[in-house]
N, C-alpha and C positions, 0 to 999 in steps of 0.2 A: 549619307550623313557627311557632314563636312567639318573636318577637325583643325582646330588653329593652329596647334603643336605639329612638330616631326614626331615621325612615330618611333616603331619598338626604339626601347634601348637592348637588344640584344644582336649577337654576331649571327648571320646566315652563314651557311655553306653552299659552295657551286650546287649542290644538289637541292637547296632549299629550307637544310634540317638547321633546328638553331643549335650554334654552337657552344653558346653560354647561356645560362639560364636567366629569365627577364623577369619584372616585377608583377606580373601574372603566376608564374612558377612559384612567388615563394609568396604569395598572398595570403596561404594557408598557417601564416606566421601573424597574420594580422586580421585585428578585426576593429569596425567603427568605434567611434572613444563614444561611453557613455555621455548623454543630453547633448548628442550633436544633433540638430533640428534641420530637417529637408524640407526645401519647398520645390515641388517640379512643375518647372517654366513649361510653354510652348514649345520651344527649343534647346532648350538645355537646364540646368537644376543648380540650385541654390542652396550651401551648406555654407550652418552658424557652428562653431565649435564655442568650446569655453572664452579664447580673446579672439580668436581666428575668424576669419570668414572666407568664401571663394564663391563664383560663378562659371559658371562651365557650360558655353553656348556653342551652338554645331548646328547639327539640324534635327527635323522631326523624330530623328530617331536618336538622339540623346536620350532624352527620356526613358526609351525601353533598354537601350542599352545600360542607363544606371539603376534599370530595375534590376536586371539580371547579376548585377554588379553587387548592387545590397544584398540580393540573397546568397550569393558565395560568401561575404562576409560574415552574415548569420547565422550560416547553414554549415559547408564541407570544405568551406575554406576557398573555392574556387578550382578544386582538381577537376569537375565538369567542363567546367567554365574553359578551361587551359584545355583539353581536351576537344572542343569545339571550334575554339579558333585558334587556327594552325598558323603555322609560324609563317609571317611574311604577308600575314593578309590581313588589308585596312581595319578590319575587324579585332585583330590583336593590336595590332599599331592606336586604336581609338584606346582599347581598356586598357594597354598600358601608359597613354598619357592620362587618362584619368588618375589613373592611381597616381601615379606622379605629381600630380597637383595635390591628391590627398594627404600622400604624405610632405610636401611641401609646406603646408600649412596646418601641420600637427594634428589630421584630422583620424589618422589609424594610431592603434596600441595595440602594443603584442600581445597574445594570448597566451598566459599562461601554461607553463607546461602540460603539455598532454590534454590540455584541453580543447574543444571542440566545439562546443556551442558559444553560450553568453560569455560576453566578457568580462575579466576579473571586477568584480566591484559591483554587478548586476544582478545581487543576490537579494535585491530589495533593503539591503543597510545604506545609511543615507552615505557614511564616512569612505565605505568602500566603492560607490558609485563616483563619490567627490575624488575618489584619488585616482580611478579609473580616468575621469574627464582629465587631469592637469598632469598625472605623474607620466614620466615616462617607462618606471616598471612599475604598476598598480602592485605589483605579488611583493615585489621588495618593500617599496615603502609600507604598505601596510605590515609586513613582519615585524619593521624599524618601531612603528606605533604598538606593536603588541607586545613587543620586547623593553618600551620606553616606561621609566619611572619617573612621574613628575611631583614635586612638592610645589603646595602652595602656601608659603608662607605669609605672615602679613602681623601685625603689633593687635589686631583686632581680627581674627577668623570669621569673627560671626556677622562682620557686615556685608552691605550688599555685595561688594567689590570683591569681595574676595569667594563669595557662594559662588556667582555671575560667571567668577573664570575659573572654578571646579567643575561648574555645569559643564560649559564649552568644552571641557576638555573630556568630560564624559563623552558626551556626543559625539566628539572623535574618533572615540572608541582609545582615549588613551587614560592608564589607570595613572587617577590625583590622590595625593594626600594632603588634609589641609592642616596646616599647625602655627603655632605661635612663637613667632620671635620680635620678644620684646626688644631687640638693638633697630628694629625698622620705624620708620619715620611712618608717623599717623596719616592717612592715605594712602600708603601705598603698597601694593602685593609683588610680591618677587616670586614668580614663575621660575622653578629650577627642573631642567632634563637631564638626570642622574648620567654621568660617566659609567667605565665600569666597575663594580663592587655599589655594595648599600647608600644610598644619600643619606646625606646627614640632613636634620630638622634648620640647621642652625648655619647659615651663608658664609658663615668664618669658616666652617669646616668643608665644603664645597670641595670635590675632586674639581684639578685644573681643566679637566675638559668636559665638565659639566659645560653646559646652554644655558643660560640663564637671559629673561627680559622682567623686566619691570613694569606695572601698568601703574601708575597716580592718579588722583583725583584732589581738585583744587575746586573752590568756589569756582562755579563757570565754566571750569574748562580742566581737560585731562592730557595726558600722552600715554603713547605706549614707545620706551627705549628699541634701538635695533635691539638684535636678538647678539648676541657676546657673551664672554666671563661672564659669572658672578660680578666680579669685582669692575667688568666696564660697565656693566649693565647699571651697577649702584651708582657709579661715576657718572652714567649717562644721569638717571634719574637724579640724582641733586643738581647738577646742572640745569635740566630742562625745568624743574621745580624751582628753582630760583627765577630762570630767566619769565615762567609764565607767573612768576606772584605778583609783577607788576602789570597782570594784564587781569586778575582775578575780577569777576563779574560781584559787584557788591550790592547786598540785599536779595530776594526773592526768593523763590522756592526753587529747588532742584530739579533738575529734567528729570523724571524717570529714567528716560533709556539710556540717559549720558552713562552709567554704572557697567550697563549689559552692552552698548558697543564699545567701551573702551576694553574689557574684562572678554570680550569675544576676539577681537582685534589682536590684544595680545596672546590669548591661546591659539590662535590661527600662524601667528608668526612664528613659536614656540613650535609647534605643530610640524609646517614647510621645515623646520629647520632638523627635525628628528628625522620626517621623512625625505632629505635629500630635495627637497621640491625648493624652486623659486621662492624668495621673499614677496609675500604679497605687494610690497611697496615696486617691485621690479613688473608686476601685472595691468599697475595700472595704467601703464604705457602715457607717464605725464612728463613731457618733454624739459618741465623744469626740476625735474629733479639730474643732478649732477651726477653722471656715471663715476664709480670707485668710491663714491662717499656714500656715507649708512644715509639712512631716512628716518624719522622719527614719525610717528602717528600724534599729531593735536586734534582732539575733537572741543567742541567750543557747545552751549547750549542753547544760545537764539543766536541764528537756528544750530539746529541740534546737527551737525556733519562732522565729520570727522575726513581729515587729509593731511596725508605726506607730505613731509615737509626735509629737504635737506638737512642736515644736522653736521654741523663740524663744533663738537665738544670742546669742552676746555681740557679734560682730562683725557689721556692716550696710555689705553693700560695694556689691551691686546695688540699682538704683533701685525694685523692688517691692518688698524689704525695709525700705529707708529711708525709702517712707512711711509718714507720720504712722499709726496706728493709732487705731480710734474706740473712743471712752472705753467703759466699759461703764456699764449703765445700768439694770441690774436685779439685782435679787439672784442670779436665775436665770444670767443673765450672767459673775457674779461666781464663784457657785458651780461653773461650767463650768470655768474658768480655772485654780481652784484645782487640781485635779488636774494642771494643765500644768506651773504652779511648784513644785509637791509631787513628779513621778513620780520615784519610786525610782532611776530609772536615767539619767533625763538633766533632772532638775530640778533648781532652788536652793534649795530650804527642805525641811524635813522635812515629813512629813503630818501634821496633826495627826487624831489617832485619841482616840474615847471610850476605847477597852480597858475595864480593870475599874472606872473612873470613874463615880460614883452621876450619875443622869440627872434626878433629881429632888431638890428640889424645882426645880431650876437643872440646865442641862445641863451638866457641865464636859470639858475635852478635854485632851486632852496631846501637846506637840510636842517638838521639843529644838532648842535652838539653841546653835550652838559649845560642846557639850557641855553644854552644860546644861538643865535641864528647866522646859518655859514649861507654866501650866495657865490655860486660858481658860476664861470661864463664860457665860454669856447664857440667856434662855429657851428658845432652841432650839437644839439639837445646831448646825443650819446658819450659826445666829448667830455663836455662838461658833469655829465652825470659820475662819468671815473672821478676826472679830476677832484670833485666834490667829497668822492668815496675814499679815494686817498690820504686829503689833506684833511676830510674829519679823522680818520684812522691816525695820523700821527699827529695831532692836537691831544688827542684822548691817550695815546702810548705816552706822550712825551709829559701830560697833563700841564699845560703849556709854558714847558721849558725852549718852544722855539716857540718866536716871532712870524708873522706874515711874512718876511723876507726871506726865513728859515737859517736864521742861525742855530746851526748846531742841529740835535735834537736827531729822534728818527726818521726815515723819510721811506714812502709805501711805495710800490710800484707794482703793478700788474707785470709779474715776471721780472726778473732778473735784469733782464737789456732794460725796460721800464724804467724800474725805481733806478738802475747806475746813473742813466740820463738825467730822470731826476734830482738825484743827488749832485751832481757834478756841476748843471747848471745852477742850480742854490749855489755849491760852494764857489763858481767863479761869480755869481754874482755879488757875494757876499765877500770877497777878495775886493771887488772892484768897488764897493762902497768905505770898504777899510781903506786901500789906499786914495779915493777920493777924500776922504775925509782928514785925512792926514797927509795931506801932500804929498805924498811919498811915489817922487818920478823915478825912483829904482825899482819899485811894484811893477807887477806884471801889468798892470790896466795904468800905472802911471807912466810907463814909457810906450806905450803904445801909439800908434800911428793915427792919426786921424784920418777918416775916409770921407769925403764929400755925397751928400746924397740928396739926390732932388726928384723930386714927383715927375719925372718925365717920359717920353716913350723911350720904350725897349727895357724900364723896369720891370722885376716878376709883374704878372698879373695881380698875387695877391698882396703884393704891396701896397701895390696900384691902388687897389678895391678898398684896403682897410685903409688906408692915408685918406682917401678922400673920404668914405663912411666917418671918420673922427672931424676931420677939418669943413667938410660942406654938408653934410646930413645931419650931423650934432652939432656943429657950429663950435668947434674947437678951435682957440689961435694957438696952435702948436706947432711947436717946432723938434726938430730930431737929431739927436748926437750919435754919429758911429766912432766909432773906433776900430782897430785890428792888431791882434796881436799874434804874430807867426813864431814858433817853437819850432824849436832845432831841428825837428824829427820832420819839418815841413808843413805840418797841419796848421791851418789857419782858423783863427776863433775871432769873430766877431759880436760886438758888443753896441747894444741899441737902446739907446734910452731916449722917449718919449718927454716934453716936458711943455708945459703950458702957462699962461701967464693967468693972473688972478682975473679972467672972466670969463663971458658965454656959461654953458650950462653947469660946468663942474664949482664955482662959486668961490674955490681952493686952486692957487696956485702951486707950482713944485711940480714932482715926477708924476707923470701920468703911467707911464707903461717901461719895462726895462724886459729885453732879453737876452741870450748868449746865445749863439747857433753859429749855424759853417758858412753861410754867406750875410752880405753886409743885405739883399732883400729879404733872405729869409729873417735876420734879426730884426729887421723894420717892418716888417709885416707883422709878426708875433705880439713884437710892441705896440703898433698900433691895433692891432687887435686886442692886447692887454688894455689900451685905453681906452677904447669902445666899450670894455666890458665896465670900466672901473665910470665911467660918466654914465652908463646906463645905471649902473648900481646907483649911485647915487641920487638918480632920481626916482627910480622905484623900489628900492629897497635901504632905504635912508636907515634904517637900524641892524642891519647887518654889523655884527660884531666881527666876522672874518671874512674877509675876499677871496677868493679862489680865482686868479688870473692863468690864461693858458700856457702852455710847454711845449714845446715840438718832438718831446722826446716819447709823446702819445704814438708820433709818426711810426715808430719801429712797431706798433701795433698795430697799429688802424692801416698799413700798406696794403690796399688790395691785389690778388693774385693776377688780376687783371685790367686793365680799364677797358672801357668802351671807347670805339672808333674819335668821338665826337669827344671826348672828356680831355682837353689842353691844358695849360699849365693854370688857367683859371681856376679852373673844378677843385675842390678839396681833395678829392679821392689822389687826381694826378699831383696835387701839392704834394699830401701825404706820401706818396711814394717816391716824389723826389729826396723829399726830407729824409726818409729813411734810407734812402740809399747811401747819405750822406753821415748818417749817424754812427756807425763804428767809426770812421775816421777822427768825427766831430771829440766821442767819446776818448779816447786814445790822445789827441790834442789836448783836451779839458784836464785830463790825469795828469797828463807832463807840466802843462801850465799852474795846475792848483798844489801841482803835490797830495794832493791827498787821493786815499785810497778806500774808498767807501766802502766798508766791511759789515756781513750780517751783524744785526744788531738783535737781543737777548733782551727780557725785563728783567732789571736787579734779581735780587734774592728776594728782596724786603716789596716787591713791588705788590701794589692793589689786585688783589683778585680779579678782577675786570679788566684791567690791564693784559694778565694774563691767557685770560680767555679771549680778549680781542687778536692779539699776537699769533694765539694758536689757531683761532678761523682763518686768518689772515694767509697761515703757512698753510692750511689744510683745502684753501680755495685756492693755491698757485700762486698768491699774491708773497714778494720779497718784501721783507723789511733789513733797511740799511742804516749803517749810521753815515751821521755826513759830518762828524766832529772832525777837525784839523789831525794829523800829522806833527811831521815837522814843518814850519813853514819854511819852503825854499821859493827863491825867484829863477824862474827859467831865460837861458842866456838868449837873450836878442837875436832875432838875424839882422843882415845887413839892413836889408828891405825894412823892417820895422820899427831901426832908428829913424 
């Protein structure tokens, strides 16, 4: 028989005797989990557990070896097998390897103390078998359930939802008592597992250590909150009910299976919490769920299905929910959180979608903000989606307080660095417009030095590319003005403005795109890209109320860990890596130039509930909200070169 992995995990003395026990010596503590299915293969064996599986392959003797091991697991725990497989032998090495694989894939469970035969739970009791299949220590989990007391509270305890929840708890071996709670909303059932002492039938009198979950049913849709304190569960229920109200099905008979699906899911979540098991949402293996954030189950009737969704609720009560979340640091993390914010059932924003919009030469996406169309564009669709989400959040948080150019109001970014970069660029652009309109030559941009820029060899490939797209592919009769301002600290800030005459596809003259960046080529590249986005949007999305153009601040997120050997500066990934390296210096220069220091922004006390809910969801997902309102306006001291 051949075994792919290395031999015994035991030390041997020079005389060949074992110096330390190995996995075969301790096999008596373990047995195969209930419910594990075994398929014998010609040269191996395949085992399937609750959520794991493993295939062991070797030679023709491996099925025989498995048969001996299975007998030991079901019988004496391997004492006879350990005596037959001497230390240092290939047989013992193979047995230890197989046992190690069983442990690695969680297919073994500890026997109850003193038990030599069947595993705990293999006594015909369904709940016991389930605990044996999923719990690390089934006996302790079962004891916790036996000691537990659960109240099923509802305004109408005789309704199908409450009755189904009580039946599900009963089947799990949990004693449940149903009681009326007139203060609960109709269509919601509160399940409370009591802590020390006797439980009260009223939610307001529950012990602080109680664990609770709320199951709610509305026309055509329902939910199960994450497990938490009574206060947290009820706050989550109120938030979910409010967000699902707009998704309620109109007309039609209620699906008879929906109450049972929701009630059994709520009972399972509470039972798992009481027994010390992982939450069922963690068993789903859904990569869309964000680690560290709670998940709510949302069920729909057409078709009948239930799905766990990451839940960023508006009210945080429990300590684990109030704990600050880590900032988003990469583009992948930011993109993973966009579906949470834009979830069609539980989200707070509309999902940006390319739809029928063109993806070349620039990528465009479309979403809705307060009933108005928002179009965002960038070099790639993922970058356009991120810009769309940030801008949509800003518009809703500010309720129209800031215009397209960003005069004040909150600034949203995927993490503090991205948000600060967006805020400082917005501040610089606003000051430039102010100085241009007023003719202030002493202002930061009024005293800037013009920088000649022409599309000639030696310029950055991205600047040449987007300029060529604008003037050649889209036919815009455009010109670009670039200026430079040096700060006292030596940092340089470049401002580029693309202007076009009243001809070509745009049908309007004036400014098509602006950018504030760390180099002239980079500013021209982003200003030209912004102009391309504006030209495309004018032709393909003329009814858009809000247009979002790209910003170099996203480079701090999109910088790849490594670029391929063939990715030169003409590739977007390499370009973003270059820009990200200059971002810290640029932000320092912009802060000195504008005299602005963006600070964390919070909704005012009288803000609408939707605004506070959005702000809370952004923070829980690792986004940052900063204020871009100016403090004391100061003009920087210009260096000799900039004069």
